[in-house]
Legacy VTK file of the C-alpha trace (Angstrom):
# vtk DataFile Version 3.0
C-alpha trace
ASCII
DATASET POLYDATA
POINTS 215 float
7.090 12.510 -25.625
6.199 14.599 -22.597
5.027 13.129 -19.346
1.669 14.837 -19.840
1.222 13.128 -23.242
2.007 9.716 -21.716
-0.343 10.099 -18.735
-3.450 11.465 -20.653
-4.084 8.290 -22.732
-3.773 6.154 -19.633
-6.188 8.433 -17.772
-8.713 8.269 -20.593
-8.491 4.482 -20.837
-9.120 4.198 -17.072
-12.027 6.675 -17.195
-13.675 4.716 -20.082
-13.476 1.453 -18.136
-14.831 3.142 -15.106
-17.827 4.527 -17.057
-18.486 1.123 -18.652
-18.360 -0.648 -15.275
-20.671 1.946 -13.724
-23.129 1.520 -16.569
-23.065 -2.226 -16.078
-23.795 -1.837 -12.361
-26.744 0.515 -13.103
-28.104 -1.885 -15.696
-27.841 -4.821 -13.285
-30.059 -2.921 -10.830
-32.545 -2.079 -13.526
-32.696 -5.712 -14.557
-34.340 -6.603 -11.305
-37.256 -4.205 -11.987
-40.224 -5.630 -13.964
-40.251 -4.565 -17.614
-36.808 -3.181 -17.655
-34.398 -4.660 -20.147
-30.829 -3.355 -19.830
-29.079 -2.275 -23.052
-25.361 -2.353 -22.687
-23.066 -1.470 -25.633
-19.672 -3.041 -24.998
-16.542 -2.022 -26.790
-15.551 -4.068 -29.838
-14.303 -7.540 -28.772
-15.456 -7.128 -25.118
-17.738 -9.717 -23.477
-19.916 -9.605 -20.302
-17.320 -11.679 -18.597
-14.764 -8.936 -19.339
-17.024 -6.431 -17.678
-17.592 -8.710 -14.692
-13.881 -9.138 -14.299
-13.426 -5.344 -14.173
-16.153 -5.072 -11.546
-14.597 -7.801 -9.429
-11.191 -6.107 -9.693
-12.676 -2.867 -8.168
-14.777 -4.479 -5.404
-13.330 -4.300 -1.783
-13.147 -7.616 0.030
-11.744 -9.279 3.092
-8.211 -8.232 2.493
-9.337 -4.663 2.359
-11.228 -5.049 5.625
-8.040 -6.488 7.161
-6.131 -3.296 6.230
-8.973 -1.134 7.546
-8.692 -2.759 10.973
-5.686 -0.657 11.560
-7.702 2.604 11.317
-7.014 5.062 14.205
-4.229 6.831 15.928
-1.113 5.035 17.142
1.864 5.921 19.164
5.145 4.118 18.727
8.725 3.449 19.907
11.218 3.305 17.090
14.592 1.534 17.203
17.049 1.987 14.298
20.436 0.601 13.351
22.610 2.386 10.804
24.594 -0.797 10.039
25.162 -4.346 11.001
27.412 -3.340 13.908
25.669 -0.068 14.698
24.364 0.809 18.032
20.565 1.084 18.483
19.043 4.479 18.328
15.606 5.031 19.718
12.944 7.696 19.241
9.207 8.165 19.529
6.679 8.357 16.681
2.984 8.654 15.954
0.950 7.049 13.157
-2.528 7.807 11.791
-4.330 5.283 9.608
-7.386 6.373 7.620
-9.540 4.269 5.236
-10.012 6.065 1.876
-11.831 5.402 -1.471
-14.746 3.723 0.175
-12.588 1.147 1.952
-10.371 0.208 -1.072
-7.260 1.642 0.469
-5.870 3.029 3.683
-3.758 6.232 4.017
-0.925 6.132 6.589
0.801 9.137 7.924
3.758 8.863 10.329
5.649 11.502 12.261
8.638 11.330 14.541
12.383 11.959 14.687
15.163 10.199 12.728
18.235 10.205 14.957
20.926 12.455 13.488
18.653 13.575 10.641
15.960 15.521 12.360
12.123 15.471 12.195
10.678 12.722 10.102
7.334 12.918 8.173
6.227 10.093 5.967
2.981 8.943 4.263
1.838 6.061 2.237
-1.236 4.395 0.586
-1.797 0.694 1.189
-4.195 -1.575 -0.583
-4.906 -5.103 -1.923
-4.778 -5.684 -5.664
-7.613 -8.151 -6.487
-5.948 -8.897 -9.826
-2.348 -9.683 -8.594
-3.723 -11.063 -5.301
-1.139 -9.112 -3.432
-0.984 -6.211 -0.992
0.494 -3.059 -2.577
1.928 0.116 -1.208
3.616 3.333 -2.167
5.579 5.426 0.423
7.119 8.926 0.384
8.847 10.933 3.066
10.704 14.089 3.800
14.094 12.393 3.768
13.947 11.246 0.140
12.807 12.299 -3.306
11.950 8.785 -4.556
8.726 6.831 -4.176
9.161 3.418 -2.435
7.044 0.637 -3.953
6.049 -2.568 -2.113
4.168 -5.783 -2.573
3.105 -7.933 0.335
1.547 -11.351 1.257
-0.049 -12.777 4.331
2.355 -14.852 6.494
2.427 -16.515 9.871
-1.170 -17.891 9.455
-2.511 -14.482 8.675
-0.980 -12.676 11.627
1.534 -10.816 9.598
1.988 -9.160 6.239
5.462 -9.624 4.755
6.495 -6.865 2.367
9.174 -6.521 -0.251
10.030 -2.906 -1.013
12.065 -1.490 -3.918
13.882 1.798 -3.617
17.007 3.481 -5.028
20.041 3.557 -2.748
21.660 7.035 -2.564
25.086 5.536 -1.862
25.362 2.780 -4.471
23.056 4.572 -6.915
21.408 1.129 -7.482
18.006 -0.352 -6.704
17.813 -1.955 -3.305
15.315 -4.417 -1.806
14.090 -4.247 1.748
11.919 -6.677 3.664
9.326 -5.476 6.122
7.241 -7.684 8.340
4.124 -6.018 9.885
2.829 -8.271 12.753
-0.338 -7.717 14.764
0.477 -8.545 18.377
-2.886 -7.730 19.828
-6.158 -5.879 19.104
-4.440 -2.579 19.638
-0.754 -3.346 19.164
1.524 -4.298 16.321
5.203 -4.290 15.317
6.938 -3.224 12.092
10.398 -4.778 11.406
12.561 -4.006 8.357
15.696 -5.655 7.053
18.092 -4.531 4.225
21.603 -4.835 2.829
24.382 -2.629 4.227
25.520 -0.550 1.221
29.229 -0.887 2.254
29.538 -4.582 3.263
26.539 -6.044 1.431
25.549 -7.757 4.700
21.815 -8.116 5.399
20.831 -6.751 8.733
17.854 -5.540 10.784
17.444 -1.811 10.051
14.433 -0.806 12.075
11.814 -1.971 14.541
8.657 0.099 15.475
6.354 -1.028 18.329
2.982 0.638 17.904
0.053 0.956 20.332
-3.386 2.320 19.325
-4.695 5.094 21.452
LINES 1 216
215 0 1 2 3 4 5 6 7 8 9 10 11 12 13 14 15 16 17 18 19 20 21 22 23 24 25 26 27 28 29 30 31 32 33 34 35 36 37 38 39 40 41 42 43 44 45 46 47 48 49 50 51 52 53 54 55 56 57 58 59 60 61 62 63 64 65 66 67 68 69 70 71 72 73 74 75 76 77 78 79 80 81 82 83 84 85 86 87 88 89 90 91 92 93 94 95 96 97 98 99 100 101 102 103 104 105 106 107 108 109 110 111 112 113 114 115 116 117 118 119 120 121 122 123 124 125 126 127 128 129 130 131 132 133 134 135 136 137 138 139 140 141 142 143 144 145 146 147 148 149 150 151 152 153 154 155 156 157 158 159 160 161 162 163 164 165 166 167 168 169 170 171 172 173 174 175 176 177 178 179 180 181 182 183 184 185 186 187 188 189 190 191 192 193 194 195 196 197 198 199 200 201 202 203 204 205 206 207 208 209 210 211 212 213 214
């Protein structure tokens, strides 16, 4: 079965749910007007609670507002380590954070230099999944061909988001797990720190630290 054949049914199912949820929202508005009685035809087996659950899953809340607080342009200082005993390598970077989809997600675009590998350009989409109750992220860049997927939770009394990212290691050819901690250090400052396992020794070490300041 082709990729296209796999993706079309999923797209259609998502579209059907979106139309049904939209219809429910319109009907709810009509219900408040005198003399209007909403007529909603639910799919077989569906209940109004099912429709309500779909609406709640797609409604932005406080966690989405938290992500949107990072909107703007940032400048940063990056420090990287290539291994547990590696020397720190520093470079400059910029980051632009833009809310999208009516505040449901934020788009992040980062540019800079990766020591020894040349210019770096990466981008990701961050959100909060109302169903799983976790932050979610997908990241791509010009130094890889895979998509890094992450899930995060609030830590340090809400000052940080601790992420767990999954990606494929080009050296071991196996999936690796990395931890990233994003900490707000002020109204216009934050740090990103990442840890992972060294593919040769297996030792976990601090791979990167980025100190960001909003313009």
